[in-house]
C-alpha positions in Angstrom: -0.1 0.3 0.1 1.6 3.5 -0.4 1.0 6.3 1.5 1.2 9.9 -0.1 1.4 13.0 2.3 -1.6 15.7 1.9 0.9 18.6 1.9 0.2 21.4 -0.4 4.1 23.2 0.3 5.7 22.3 -3.9 9.1 23.5 -2.1 9.4 20.8 -0.5 9.5 17.1 -1.5 7.1 14.4 -0.8 7.9 10.7 -0.4 5.9 7.7 -1.1 6.5 5.1 1.5 5.9 1.5 0.3 5.0 -1.0 2.9 7.0 -3.8 2.4 5.6 -7.5 4.4 9.0 -9.7 3.8 6.9 -13.1 4.7 4.1 -12.2 2.3 6.4 -11.4 -0.7 8.5 -14.3 0.4 5.1 -16.4 0.8 2.1 -15.0 -1.7 0.0 -17.7 -1.7 -0.4 -18.0 2.6 -2.8 -17.0 4.1 -3.7 -17.7 7.7 -1.3 -15.9 9.9 -2.3 -16.0 13.5 1.2 -15.0 14.8 2.4 -11.5 15.9 5.3 -12.0 14.4 4.1 -13.1 10.9 0.7 -10.5 10.6 2.8 -7.6 11.6 5.5 -6.0 10.0 6.8 -2.6 12.1 8.0 0.5 10.2 10.3 1.9 12.4 11.2 4.8 10.6 7.9 6.1 9.9 6.5 4.4 13.5 3.1 2.8 11.0 2.6 -0.1 11.9 1.4 -2.5 9.3 -0.5 -5.9 8.3 -0.7 -9.0 6.2 -3.8 -6.4 4.1 -1.9 -3.7 4.4 -3.8 -1.8 6.9 -2.5 0.3 9.1 -3.1 -0.4 12.7 -2.5 1.3 16.4 -1.3 -0.6 19.6 -4.1 -0.2 22.3 -2.7 -1.3 26.1 -5.8 -2.6 28.6 -5.6 1.2 30.2 -6.9 2.7 26.9 -9.8 0.8 26.7 -10.4 0.8 30.3 -10.0 4.8 30.2 -13.0 5.1 26.9 -15.2 2.4 28.7 -15.4 4.7 32.1 -14.7 7.9 29.8 -17.9 6.8 27.5 -20.2 6.0 31.5 -19.1 9.7 32.9 -20.4 11.3 29.5 -24.0 9.5 28.9 -24.4 7.6 31.9 -26.1 4.1 31.0 -26.4 4.7 27.4 -22.6 4.0 27.5 -24.0 0.4 25.8 -25.2 1.5 23.2 -22.6 4.0 21.9 -20.3 0.7 22.0 -22.2 -1.1 20.0 -23.5 1.7 17.6 -19.6 2.2 17.1 -19.2 -1.6 16.2 -22.1 -2.0 14.6 -20.9 1.3 11.9 -17.4 -0.8 12.1 -18.5 -3.5 11.2 -20.4 -2.5 8.2 -17.5 -0.7 6.6 -15.3 -3.8 7.1 -17.5 -6.2 5.4 -17.6 -3.6 2.3 -13.9 -4.2 3.2 -13.7 -8.0 3.0 -15.7 -8.4 0.0 -12.7 -6.9 -1.8 -10.1 -8.2 0.1 -11.5 -11.6 -0.1 -11.6 -12.0 -3.4 -8.6 -9.9 -4.1 -6.5 -12.4 -1.5 -8.1 -15.7 -3.0 -8.2 -14.9 -6.6 -12.1 -16.2 -7.0 -14.2 -15.1 -10.1 -17.5 -15.6 -7.6 -19.4 -13.6 -5.6 -19.0 -14.9 -2.1 -23.0 -15.3 -1.8 -22.3 -18.2 -4.1 -19.5 -19.8 -1.9 -19.2 -21.8 0.9 -20.4 -19.9 4.6 -18.6 -21.4 7.2 -15.5 -20.8 5.0 -15.9 -17.4 4.4 -16.3 -16.8 7.3 -13.1 -18.1 9.1 -11.4 -15.6 6.2 -13.1 -12.8 7.8 -12.5 -13.3 11.2 -8.8 -14.7 11.4 -7.1 -11.0 11.0 -9.4 -10.4 14.4 -7.1 -13.6 16.1 -4.1 -12.4 15.0 -5.0 -8.7 16.3 -6.1 -9.5 19.3 -9.6 -9.7 19.2 -10.1 -13.4 20.1 -11.1 -16.3 18.8 -14.4 -17.5 17.9 -17.0 -20.0 16.8 -20.5 -19.9 15.2 -23.4 -21.9 14.8 -25.3 -21.9 11.9 -27.9 -24.5 12.9 -30.8 -22.2 13.1 -29.9 -19.6 10.3 -33.1 -21.0 8.9 -34.9 -20.1 11.9 -34.1 -15.8 11.5 -31.1 -16.6 14.6 -27.5 -18.0 15.2 -24.9 -17.9 18.2 -21.6 -16.7 17.9 -19.0 -17.8 20.9 -15.9 -15.6 21.3 -13.1 -16.2 23.1 -10.5 -14.9 25.3 -12.9 -11.3 24.7 -10.0 -8.1 25.1 -13.0 -5.9 26.8 -14.0 -9.0 28.7 -10.5 -10.2 29.9 -9.7 -6.4 30.6 -12.5 -5.1 33.0 -12.4 -8.4 34.4 -15.4 -9.7 36.7 -18.1 -7.0 36.7 -20.8 -9.2 36.5 -22.8 -7.9 33.6 -22.0 -7.7 30.0 -19.6 -5.8 28.4 -18.9 -6.6 24.7 -21.4 -4.2 22.7 -18.7 -3.1 20.7 -18.5 -7.0 19.7 -22.2 -7.2 19.1 -22.2 -4.4 17.2 -19.7 -5.6 14.8 -21.4 -9.1 14.5 -24.8 -6.7 13.9 -23.3 -4.4 11.2 -20.8 -7.0 9.8 -23.4 -9.8 8.5 -26.2 -7.1 8.5 -24.5 -6.2 5.5 -23.1 -9.8 4.6 -26.8 -11.0 4.2 -28.3 -7.3 3.1 -31.1 -7.6 5.8 -30.9 -5.5 8.8 -30.2 -8.4 11.6 -28.7 -7.0 15.4 -27.3 -8.7 18.4 -26.7 -9.2 22.2 -24.3 -10.7 24.3 -26.2 -13.4 26.6 -23.6 -14.6 27.8 -19.7 -12.8 28.7 -16.5 -14.0 30.6 -16.6 -10.3 32.6 -20.4 -12.1 34.5 -17.3 -15.3 35.8 -18.5 -17.3 32.5 -15.6 -18.9 30.7 -16.7 -17.1 27.6 -18.9 -14.6 25.6 -21.8 -15.8 23.9 -23.4 -13.5 21.1 -27.4 -14.3 19.8 -27.7 -12.8 16.6 -30.9 -11.8 14.8 -34.3 -10.5 13.7 -35.1 -8.0 16.4 -38.5 -10.4 17.7 -35.4 -13.0 18.5 -33.9 -10.2 20.5 -36.5 -8.9 22.1 -37.7 -12.9 23.7 -33.9 -13.2 24.8 -33.7 -9.5 26.4 -37.4 -10.6 28.7 -35.9 -14.0 29.4 -32.4 -12.8 30.9 -34.3 -9.9 32.6 -36.4 -12.9 34.4 -32.8 -14.2 35.2 -32.4 -17.1 31.8 -29.1 -18.5 31.5 -28.1 -18.6 28.0 -28.5 -22.3 28.0 -32.7 -21.8 28.5 -32.8 -18.6 26.1 -30.5 -21.0 23.3 -33.5 -24.0 24.0 -35.9 -21.8 24.3 -35.8 -20.5 20.9 -34.9 -23.4 19.4 -37.8 -24.3 20.2 -39.9 -21.8 18.6 -40.7 -19.9 22.2 -41.2 -16.1 21.5 -42.0 -15.0 25.1 
């Protein structure tokens, strides 16, 4: 990727900086790069961190995550979760657009993503997130025909940082999933977290689907239902 500095001064020389990932140059057909040293290339002279996909990255500490969430809570109170969700949803929509172009180029396909095996496509979408530190995942498509699906996130960066606070905290993940899948299937979908590492669970579980399914799950959660209870009720076709 070439970065062109914006500069209107004709007397100052402009430099084009070409990012070159040495491992990618050596193995151009290699696709999965979960190791930190494989995925990233550090441009020490320019101070840039570029990944295998030639996108710029920044490193964020746990203090940054805590500060961001606490700052939002001070500014907007209980609406901070909604703000994080909307940020994630917009991120997901934009990432879906980027992913479509990247996927076809990376794997050299001549067909639309919608005509390919969905689990294969989804794994290709998520592995860069794993390399960037967002955690591993798995997903269950068996209930897709019923208007919902479940996604598990292991080692959520947000939940791991905040620790056991007794409530779901991964709103940005929920938004990311909602935005990406809405763009992927061209239907408006939403997502809620029904189980969180920050609630003392071993991993985070998300329900993605139509709003009536989410409304029912939210009601059951307020009544004390567990993630397993919600999963069983939805699979049985119950809506309230």
